[in-house]
Structures are given as C-alpha cells and as structure tokens.
N, C-alpha and C positions, 0 to 999 in steps of 0.2 A: 504493500500500500504506500503510495506516494504521500508523504506527510504534508506536501503543499497542495494536494488535490482539493479543489474547491470549485463550486459552480455558483456564479452570480448571475441572476436574471436582471437585466437592465432594460428599462423602457426608454426607447430612443425618442419618444415624442411623436407629434403628428406629421413631421416632415421638415419644417424649418430646422436647420442644424443648431440654431441658437436656443431651441426649446427643449433640449435635453437638460436634465438637472445637473447641478454642480456635483452632486454625489455620484451621478452616473459617469461624469467626466473623470473624476478621481479614480473610480473603479477601472475605467478603460486604461488608465495610465499604469495600472498594476497587472494588466492581463498578460498571460502567456499565449492564450489562444482566444480568438473571437469567432463565434458562429453567428452570422448575421442574416437577416431576412431581406426579402425583395423591397420592402417599403422603407428600409433604413436609408437615410440620406448618406451617400458615400463620404461626404465631408466629415461626418462624425467619426469615421475610422481614422482620420488624421490625428485624433487624440491618442492613438495607440500605435505609433510607428514601430515599436518593438515587438508587437504581437503577430503571431501567425494568424492568418485570416481565412476562414472557410465560408463560402456562400452556401446557405442551405434554404434559400428562399422558395416560396411557393406562389404560383399564380394560377388563376383558373385555367384548367386544362394542362398545366405543366407543374410537376413537382420534381425538383431535382433529387430530393430524398423523401421517403415516407417519414411519418412521425416516429415510427419505431426505429428507423435507421438513424434519425437525428438523436434520439435518446441514447442509442448505442455509441454514436460519435462523441457525445458529451462525456460519457463515462471513459471511453478509450483515451480521449485527449486529456482529460483531467488526471487520469492515472499515469499517463506518459509524460505530461508536461507541467501539470500543476494547476494554475488558476485559469479556468475557462469562463469567459463572459458569453452568455447567450443574449445577444442584442436583438430586441424585438421592437417593431414599430408600435407607437402609441404606448399603452401600458401592458406589461406582460401578462396580467391577470384579467384583461378584458378581451375575450375571444382569442387569446394568444396561446392557449394550451400550456401555459407556463407551469401550472400546478402538476401536470403530468410529468414534465421534465424534472421538476424538483423531487417528486416522489421516486422517480426512476434512479436519480443520482443518489438519493439518501438510502436506497436499497443496497447500494454498493459501499455505504459508509462514507460517502463524500459529503463534506461540509457544504452548506448552501446559504445563500443570502438573496434577498429580493430588494431591488431598488425600483420603486415605482416610476412610471413615466406619465407625461401629460397625454391623456386619451384624446384621440381625434374626435370622439363623440362630443366633447366639450369645447376643444380649442377651435375646431374647424367652423362651426356655426358662428362663434364669436369673431372669427377672422373677417366675416362679412357683415358684422353688426347684429347678429341674431342671438339673443340670450336664450338659454334653455328655460329659465324661470323668470317671471316678471310679476310684480305685485298686482293683483287684481286681474291677471290674465292667465297665468299658469303657475300652479303651486307644486308641480312635480314633473318628472320626465322619465321616459322609458328609453333604454338602449337595447336594441334587439338585433340579432343577427339576421341577415337576409335569408338564410336557409339553415336548417338543422343538420345533424350528422347524416340523416337519410336524404339530404339534398332537397328536402321539402320546405315549404314556407313554414316558419315557426307559428305554432298555434297561439303564442303570446301576442302576435300582431293583432289578431281579431279582438282579443281582450283589450289591448291598448287603444285600439281605434274607437272603442266605445267610451273612452274616458275623455276628459278635457285636458289631459297632460300633453306636453310636447313629446313627440315620438321621433327618435333618431334610429335609422336603420343603417347598419354597417354591412358591407359586402353584399349589397342587394341589387346592384345595377342590372344584373342579368335577369332579375325577376321583377323589374319595375312595373310592367303591366299587371302582373298578378297582385303586387302590393297595392297599386292604385285601385284595383277592383275591390279590394277589401273595404276601402273607405267609401267607394261609390255605392256599394251595396247597403251602406248605412246612411245614404243620402248626404254624404259629406263632400260633395263635389266642389263646393266653394271654400273648403278649408284651405288656408294658405299652405303652400308646400315649397320646398327648396331642394336643389341638388348642387353640391359643391364638389368639384373635381380638383385633385392635387391641392387640397386645402393647406394654407399657410406658406405655400411655395410661390416663387415668382411667376410660375405658369398656371397659377390658380384660375379656374373658370367656374362661374356659377350662373344659375338661372333661378328666378323666384316667380312663382305664380300661384296656382291652386291645384287641387287634386285633378280637376278635369283638364287643365291645360298643361300640366307639368311634362307629360310624355312628349307632346309636340314641341315644347320649348327645349327639352333635352336633345331631341333629334335635330332641331333647327340650328342649335349651337354646337352639335357634334360632341356632346359630353359622353364620357365612358368611364370605366374603372381606372384607377381607384377613386371612388367618390362616396360621399355620404348622402343619405336622403333624409329630409326632415319634414315633419308635418306638425302644424300647430299654429295657434293664434299669435304666438310670439313673432312669427314671420310676416304678420299682416302689414306692418309699417313698411318693411322692406318691399313687400309685394306692391303696395300702393305707390311707393316711390318709383319702382320700375314701370308701372303702368303710366304714370305721369310723364316720365322720360320718353316712353314709347309714343304717347300721344303728341308730344312736342316734336318728335322726329317726323311723325306723319304730317304734321302741319307744315314743317319746313320743306318737306318733299313736295307738297302740293303748291 
C-alpha cells in the first residue's frame, strides 16, 4: 500500500476557469495525477504542471472509459503514484457520480477528500441575470437530470412542473421536446423558460422565452449541448426584456 495514496474529488466549477475554488487550486498544486472530465476548462490544468494528466471525459454517444474503468484507474494511479485528483465539472456530488468513486477508493483503503465546486445549476442562470429564488416569486428550486440511468425522462420532472418552484434541468438538451411537453400538458405554455449554452464562458449563448416558444428559439439560434434548461417565473423579466428588444429590431427593419 502506497502511504501517499489519496483521492481528492475537486469540483472545477461551471466553466469559467476563475470559478474554481481556492481550495481546489491548492489541491491541484499537490496532485501527482489528475483524471479530468470533458467539461473541465483546460486552463484549470495549468495549476498543476507537475501532474500526470489523464482525460476520462464522457459525452453523449462517446465514453472514453466506462465508470467502472474510471474507478479502477483511480485506484491503480493512487496506489502507483500517490495523490490522485478527480477533477469534475461543476460540483462532484451533483450528477457527477462522485460518491461512487469515493466508495470504490475507500474499499481499497485509500484516503479520500471532497472539495466542492460551484454547480452550473446555480452559476449559469445567474450569469445571464436569472436568480433561482426571488422574494414573492419563487421560494425554492429543483435541479433535475435530463434522463435517469435507464435513459428515460426523470419522473421528478412531472412533480416539479406542478409546483411554483424554479426548475433547472441539466443534461437534457436531447430530450427538450419531451421536457417541454410535460409543462404543456399542465397548461403551462406561457411559463417563462430559458436555455443557456456554455454558461459563464466567452462563447456563452442563451435564449429566453416561454414553454411554447423555447424549442423554436433554441433551433433559430442553433443552441446545443452543453446547456442548461430553466423554467420559472424568475425568468419573466429577462423574457420581457428580450421581447422588447425583438420588437424594437422589427420596427427598425420596417
């Protein structure tokens, strides 16, 4: 057993390299090996020039490694080299399967630590001026995955859609029509909605409208993954602002 063997889960934040925590940066500087995901900004890796770096990212339709293989790589690298950083986009415990990796490492007697990151579910809406809660408008929020482990729409979405809470859907762009239909079946076609791609980055793109219009707006602007989807009255001001700008542009064109 390597006495230096350790696994640290580090949340890399929502994309902007400046949004990783100071504690996360300090951990990177002590890493022997870094296993990083597809959504991790490459600039963050510059904090660890001394470390061996292994890309283990996943995208829809492409997995460089299965989760079981990643678990095994963590153990192998920790026992061979010492301190392994598992660098994950957002927060490692928000749909990041971080707890599975911690459990697997601890089964081999490897010390573990978790360093939280800023979740995209919170930071990305705020990057375009949408709060998740607002006094008199929304007193709670749901964060839901776009699909469950069976690749089906989460049943929690139907429950959330019945509430007055703000609803944030992560990893759901490929199921956007199905997600929208859940709200339409509840006669919530006019509920404000937003989609933000590459949130907090220089190439961020977003559209704001309502449940009935959001698919057309996404298609017209060419938005795709990675993106978050948001539904809720907290986006109404942003939606109204976009409508005013659109009307002014039409007047100028005529």
